[in-house]
C-alpha positions as CSV (number, residue, x, y, z in Angstrom):
1,M,34.5,33.3,-32.9
2,P,32.9,34.5,-30.2
3,S,29.0,33.4,-29.5
4,A,26.6,35.9,-29.3
5,S,25.8,34.7,-25.8
6,S,28.8,35.2,-25.2
7,H,28.4,38.8,-25.4
8,A,25.4,38.9,-23.3
9,S,24.9,41.1,-19.9
10,P,24.5,39.6,-16.5
11,Q,21.1,40.6,-16.4
12,A,20.4,39.4,-20.2
13,V,21.4,35.8,-19.1
14,A,19.6,36.0,-15.7
15,L,16.1,36.9,-17.8
16,T,16.7,34.0,-19.9
17,D,17.4,31.4,-17.0
18,G,14.3,33.1,-15.4
19,Q,12.2,32.6,-18.6
20,T,13.8,28.8,-18.6
21,R,13.1,27.4,-15.0
22,R,9.5,29.5,-15.7
23,S,8.7,27.7,-18.6
24,R,10.3,24.5,-17.1
25,R,7.8,25.4,-13.9
26,K,4.7,26.0,-16.6
27,G,5.3,22.4,-17.8
28,A,5.1,20.6,-14.5
29,R,2.4,22.4,-13.6
30,P,-0.4,19.6,-14.6
31,G,1.6,16.6,-13.0
32,E,2.0,18.7,-10.1
33,L,-1.8,19.6,-9.8
34,L,-2.5,15.6,-10.2
35,A,-0.6,14.5,-7.2
36,A,-2.0,17.2,-5.2
37,A,-5.4,16.5,-6.2
38,L,-5.0,12.8,-5.6
39,D,-3.9,13.7,-1.8
40,L,-6.6,15.4,-0.9
41,F,-9.2,13.3,-2.7
42,V,-8.1,10.4,-1.0
43,E,-7.4,12.1,2.7
44,K,-10.6,13.6,2.7
45,G,-13.4,12.3,-0.4
46,F,-14.6,14.5,-3.2
47,A,-17.2,16.7,-2.2
48,A,-15.2,17.9,0.9
49,T,-12.0,18.6,-1.0
50,R,-12.0,22.1,-2.7
51,V,-10.2,23.2,-5.4
52,E,-8.8,26.1,-3.9
53,E,-7.2,23.3,-1.6
54,V,-5.6,21.6,-4.5
55,A,-4.2,24.6,-5.8
56,A,-3.2,25.8,-2.8
57,R,-1.1,22.2,-2.1
58,A,0.3,22.3,-5.5
59,G,1.6,25.9,-5.3
60,V,-0.4,27.9,-8.0
61,S,-3.5,29.8,-7.4
62,K,-7.1,28.8,-8.7
63,G,-7.5,30.0,-11.7
64,T,-4.3,28.0,-12.9
65,L,-5.3,25.2,-12.2
66,F,-8.9,26.0,-13.8
67,L,-6.4,26.9,-17.3
68,Y,-5.8,22.8,-16.7
69,F,-8.9,21.1,-14.9
70,P,-12.0,23.6,-16.0
71,S,-13.3,22.1,-12.7
72,K,-13.6,19.5,-10.2
73,E,-14.8,17.1,-11.7
74,E,-12.4,16.8,-14.9
75,L,-10.0,17.2,-12.0
76,F,-11.2,14.2,-10.7
77,K,-11.6,12.1,-14.0
78,A,-8.0,13.0,-15.0
79,V,-6.4,12.1,-11.8
80,V,-7.9,8.8,-12.1
81,R,-6.6,8.5,-15.9
82,E,-2.9,9.1,-15.0
83,N,-3.2,6.5,-11.7
84,I,-5.3,4.1,-13.1
85,S,-7.2,3.8,-16.5
86,G,-4.7,5.3,-18.4
87,R,-2.1,2.0,-17.6
88,F,-4.4,-0.2,-19.1
89,A,-3.4,-0.3,-22.5
90,E,0.2,-0.9,-21.1
91,W,-1.3,-4.1,-19.2
92,N,-2.5,-5.4,-22.3
93,E,0.5,-5.8,-24.4
94,E,1.9,-7.2,-21.0
95,F,-1.1,-9.6,-21.4
96,D,-0.2,-10.2,-25.0
97,R,3.4,-11.0,-24.5
98,F,3.3,-12.9,-21.7
99,E,4.7,-16.4,-22.3
100,G,4.1,-18.8,-19.1
101,S,1.1,-20.9,-18.0
102,T,-2.1,-19.0,-17.1
103,Q,-1.3,-19.7,-13.6
104,D,2.1,-17.6,-13.4
105,M,0.3,-15.0,-15.4
106,L,-2.4,-14.4,-12.8
107,R,-0.2,-14.2,-9.6
108,Y,1.4,-12.2,-11.8
109,C,-1.3,-9.9,-12.0
110,L,-2.3,-10.1,-8.0
111,F,1.2,-9.3,-7.1
112,N,2.1,-6.5,-9.7
113,W,-1.4,-4.9,-9.1
114,W,-0.3,-4.4,-5.8
115,E,3.6,-3.2,-6.1
116,R,2.3,-1.1,-9.3
117,L,-1.2,0.5,-7.7
118,G,-1.5,-1.0,-4.4
119,T,0.9,-0.1,-2.6
120,T,0.6,3.4,-3.9
121,K,-1.7,6.8,-2.9
122,A,-3.9,6.0,-5.8
123,S,-5.5,2.6,-3.9
124,G,-7.7,4.8,-2.3
125,I,-9.2,5.7,-5.3
126,P,-11.8,2.4,-5.0
127,K,-13.2,3.5,-1.7
128,L,-14.2,6.6,-2.6
129,M,-15.5,5.4,-5.6
130,M,-17.3,3.0,-3.3
131,S,-18.5,5.7,-0.6
132,E,-19.3,8.0,-3.0
133,A,-21.1,7.1,-5.8
134,Q,-24.4,7.5,-5.7
135,N,-24.1,10.8,-4.7
136,F,-22.1,11.3,-7.6
137,P,-23.2,9.4,-10.5
138,E,-21.4,10.7,-13.3
139,L,-18.4,9.9,-11.5
140,A,-19.9,6.3,-11.0
141,S,-20.6,6.1,-14.6
142,F,-16.8,7.6,-16.1
143,Y,-15.5,5.0,-13.2
144,Q,-17.4,2.6,-14.4
145,H,-16.5,2.7,-18.0
146,E,-12.8,3.6,-17.8
147,V,-11.8,1.4,-14.5
148,M,-14.2,-1.4,-13.6
149,Q,-15.1,-2.3,-17.2
150,P,-11.3,-3.0,-18.7
151,A,-10.5,-4.2,-15.5
152,N,-13.1,-7.5,-15.9
153,T,-11.9,-7.9,-19.7
154,L,-8.4,-7.7,-19.0
155,I,-8.8,-10.6,-16.0
156,Q,-11.4,-12.4,-18.0
157,R,-9.1,-12.6,-20.8
158,I,-6.7,-14.3,-18.5
159,L,-8.8,-16.8,-17.7
160,Q,-9.9,-17.2,-20.7
161,R,-6.5,-18.4,-21.8
162,G,-6.8,-20.6,-18.8
163,V,-9.7,-21.9,-20.0
164,A,-8.6,-22.3,-23.9
165,R,-5.5,-24.1,-22.8
166,G,-6.8,-26.2,-20.4
167,E,-5.0,-25.2,-17.3
168,F,-8.1,-24.1,-16.2
169,R,-11.4,-25.6,-16.2
170,P,-14.8,-23.9,-18.0
171,M,-16.7,-21.4,-15.9
172,D,-18.5,-18.0,-16.2
173,L,-15.6,-15.7,-17.0
174,R,-17.4,-12.8,-16.1
175,Y,-18.2,-14.0,-12.1
176,G,-15.0,-15.8,-12.0
177,A,-13.1,-12.2,-13.0
178,Y,-14.8,-10.8,-9.8
179,L,-13.4,-13.7,-8.2
180,V,-10.1,-12.2,-8.6
181,L,-11.1,-8.7,-8.2
182,A,-12.3,-9.0,-5.5
183,P,-9.7,-9.9,-2.8
184,M,-7.9,-7.0,-4.3
185,L,-10.2,-4.6,-3.8
186,F,-10.8,-6.3,-0.6
187,L,-7.2,-5.0,0.0
188,A,-7.5,-1.7,-1.1
189,L,-10.4,-0.9,0.9
190,W,-8.8,-2.0,4.5
191,K,-5.3,-0.5,3.7
192,H,-7.4,2.8,3.3
193,S,-10.1,2.0,6.0
194,L,-9.4,0.1,8.9
195,G,-6.5,-0.9,8.6
196,T,-5.5,2.8,9.5
197,C,-6.3,1.8,12.7
198,C,-6.0,-1.3,14.1
199,D,-3.1,-2.6,16.2
200,A,-0.5,-4.6,15.2
201,Q,-2.1,-8.3,16.2
202,A,-5.1,-7.2,13.7
203,Q,-2.5,-6.4,10.4
204,L,-2.9,-7.9,7.5
205,D,0.5,-8.4,5.2
206,P,-0.5,-7.9,1.8
207,Q,1.8,-10.6,0.5
208,S,0.6,-13.2,2.7
209,Y,-2.6,-12.4,2.0
210,L,-2.4,-11.9,-2.1
211,T,-0.7,-16.1,-1.8
212,A,-3.6,-17.4,0.8
213,Q,-6.5,-15.9,-2.4
214,L,-3.9,-16.7,-4.8
215,D,-3.8,-20.2,-3.7
216,M,-7.5,-20.6,-3.2
217,L,-8.5,-19.6,-6.4
218,L,-6.2,-21.6,-8.3
219,H,-7.3,-24.6,-6.6
220,G,-11.3,-23.3,-7.5
221,F,-10.0,-22.7,-11.4
222,C,-7.4,-25.1,-12.2
223,A,-8.6,-28.0,-14.2
224,Q,-8.8,-31.1,-12.4
225,T,-6.4,-34.3,-13.2
226,S,-7.2,-37.6,-13.2
227,P,-5.4,-39.6,-9.7
228,T,-3.7,-42.0,-11.1
229,H,-3.9,-45.2,-9.7
């Protein structure tokens, strides 16, 4: 028995197809707006980015943007959650499942941070926050709560694991975490500032840089073994 759809007119079929495409397009809009906003925030900074520009780059009207994000501040927060803070749950689960040494865990942390975040446009967000935090204290507070605190907590968990297992010597975990985060932050800032205009001889190779930093960190963190005679 023929289905009802087999008797539909070409006009009805075209209408249904058009509705489906519009529905799919509507569902994709938040992601398109977040991608456009990330590009513009990193390129121009928060203050200089206008919502009209974000909407235009995403191919929608300003009114459509405000249906999803009521203000530029909320749009920025959504960008940070989409690209950084929303991933801490996944990263902490990886910590819980990790079975290797803490040295290997720290190595995994640095190099996977670069692969998953440092190589993306989102690596420009720290530079944006450092340059504009004083003018936008609410966003600075948001970033402190949703990015900096969870990052510090995760690194401290890694270092505490090493200390508890006798792999790392006792340390001030708070400042130990800053020692790990500092080279990652420097690399992100370099990429989006001097790294965009320096000549080839002055460029940093991220893999070599992180390898050197990891070597220095581990020589400082690792518990000293007694020399053999």
